[in-house]
C-alpha positions as CSV (number, residue, x, y, z in Angstrom):
1,X,-11.3,-0.3,8.4
2,X,-9.7,-3.4,10.1
3,X,-6.3,-4.5,10.7
4,X,-6.2,-8.3,11.9
5,X,-3.5,-10.4,12.7
6,X,-2.9,-14.1,11.5
7,X,-5.4,-16.0,14.2
8,X,-8.1,-13.3,14.2
9,X,-6.5,-10.8,16.5
10,X,-7.8,-7.4,15.7
11,X,-5.4,-4.6,16.3
12,X,-6.1,-1.0,17.0
13,X,-4.7,1.3,14.2
14,X,-3.0,3.7,16.9
15,X,-0.8,0.6,18.0
16,X,0.6,0.3,14.0
17,X,3.3,2.0,12.3
18,X,5.5,0.7,9.5
19,X,9.3,0.0,9.2
20,X,10.6,3.1,7.0
21,X,14.2,1.9,6.5
22,X,14.7,-1.4,5.7
23,X,11.1,-2.1,4.4
24,X,10.4,-5.3,2.5
25,X,14.0,-7.0,3.9
26,X,14.5,-10.2,5.6
27,X,14.1,-9.4,9.5
28,X,15.6,-11.8,12.5
29,X,12.5,-11.1,14.2
30,X,9.5,-13.3,14.5
31,X,6.9,-12.0,12.3
32,X,3.1,-12.3,12.2
33,X,0.7,-12.5,9.0
34,X,-1.7,-9.6,8.7
35,X,-4.5,-8.4,6.7
36,X,-5.4,-4.7,6.5
37,X,-9.1,-4.1,5.0
38,X,-9.8,-0.4,4.0
39,X,-12.5,1.7,1.8
40,X,-11.6,3.7,-0.8
41,X,-13.7,6.6,0.9
42,X,-11.5,6.1,3.8
43,X,-8.1,7.2,2.3
44,X,-6.5,10.2,2.6
45,X,-6.6,12.9,-0.2
46,X,-3.0,13.1,0.2
47,X,-2.5,9.1,-1.2
48,X,-4.6,9.4,-3.8
49,X,-2.8,13.1,-4.7
50,X,0.4,10.9,-4.7
51,X,-1.0,8.1,-6.8
52,X,-2.1,10.6,-9.2
53,X,1.3,12.5,-9.7
54,X,3.0,8.7,-10.1
55,X,0.7,7.9,-13.0
56,X,1.4,11.5,-14.4
57,X,5.2,10.8,-13.6
58,X,4.8,7.2,-15.4
59,X,3.1,9.2,-18.5
60,X,6.1,11.8,-18.6
61,X,9.0,9.4,-18.0
62,X,7.6,7.1,-20.7
63,X,7.0,9.6,-23.4
64,X,10.2,10.8,-22.8
65,X,12.3,7.4,-22.3
66,X,10.7,5.8,-25.2
67,X,9.6,2.4,-23.1
68,X,7.7,2.0,-20.2
69,X,8.5,0.9,-16.9
70,X,4.6,0.2,-15.9
71,X,3.4,-1.0,-19.2
72,X,0.2,-2.0,-17.4
73,X,-0.7,1.8,-17.2
74,X,0.8,2.6,-20.6
75,X,-1.5,-0.2,-22.3
76,X,-4.3,1.5,-20.4
77,X,-3.8,5.2,-21.6
78,X,-2.8,6.2,-17.9
79,X,-6.1,6.7,-16.2
80,X,-6.6,8.3,-13.0
81,X,-6.1,6.0,-10.0
82,X,-9.9,6.2,-9.2
83,X,-10.6,4.6,-12.2
84,X,-8.0,2.0,-11.8
85,X,-9.7,0.9,-8.6
86,X,-12.9,1.1,-10.0
87,X,-12.2,-0.8,-13.6
88,X,-9.0,-2.4,-13.1
89,X,-8.3,-3.0,-9.9
90,X,-5.9,-5.6,-9.9
91,X,-3.3,-3.0,-11.6
92,X,-4.1,-0.1,-8.8
93,X,-3.3,-3.1,-6.3
94,X,-0.1,-3.9,-8.3
95,X,1.1,-0.1,-8.1
96,X,0.4,-0.3,-4.1
97,X,2.4,-3.5,-3.4
98,X,5.7,-2.4,-6.1
99,X,5.3,1.6,-6.0
100,X,3.3,3.1,-3.6
101,X,3.4,1.0,-0.5
102,X,5.2,3.4,1.5
103,X,3.0,6.6,0.6
104,X,0.0,4.3,1.3
105,X,1.4,3.0,4.8
106,X,2.6,6.7,5.7
107,X,-1.1,8.4,4.9
108,X,-2.8,5.5,7.2
109,X,0.1,5.2,10.2
110,X,2.1,8.2,9.9
111,X,1.7,9.3,13.3
112,X,1.6,6.8,15.4
113,X,4.2,7.6,18.2
114,X,5.0,4.3,20.4
115,X,3.5,1.5,17.9
116,X,3.5,-1.8,19.1
117,X,3.5,-3.7,15.6
118,X,5.6,-2.5,12.8
119,X,4.6,-3.6,9.3
120,X,7.7,-5.4,7.7
121,X,6.7,-5.8,4.4
122,X,3.4,-5.5,2.2
123,X,3.0,-9.1,0.2
124,X,0.1,-8.0,-1.8
125,X,-2.8,-5.4,-2.5
126,X,-6.7,-7.0,-3.4
127,X,-9.0,-4.6,-4.4
128,X,-12.9,-5.4,-4.4
129,X,-15.8,-3.1,-4.6
130,X,-13.5,-0.2,-3.9
131,X,-12.3,-2.3,-0.4
132,X,-8.8,-2.7,-0.2
133,X,-7.3,-5.9,1.3
134,X,-3.8,-5.6,2.0
135,X,-1.9,-8.6,3.1
136,X,1.7,-8.3,4.6
137,X,4.1,-9.1,7.5
138,X,4.7,-7.5,11.1
139,X,6.9,-7.6,14.1
140,X,6.1,-6.4,17.9
141,X,8.3,-3.3,18.5
142,X,11.2,-4.0,20.9
143,X,11.0,-7.7,20.3
């Protein structure tokens, strides 16, 4: 797992957290771009379980309401998250970017007590060969 800031600085995971309130909203603080790379095998089971539950809930809601909020899942037959990562990585990346970002970040950075950097937004997730490249913006804590 690596967390790299724009310019090439690698940051220790113990110094990173995420913005729970106001995530993704504009900030007046200066932001830096980041890239987080993490292999599928390093993801915590809690996140995999949340992703699986999200897919199950999408299917149940779609059947109940008669239309799909995430048509990509419907069109693929609501595959499990592992299958999405392996066979449909663009859809898995979209799910994290648009719906599962909070669970994803919480599983990685939930226990950080005094972070130096705060993830403000996830701009996109690209998955290739079961490696997740997460792109976004951070700001410095207390700045």
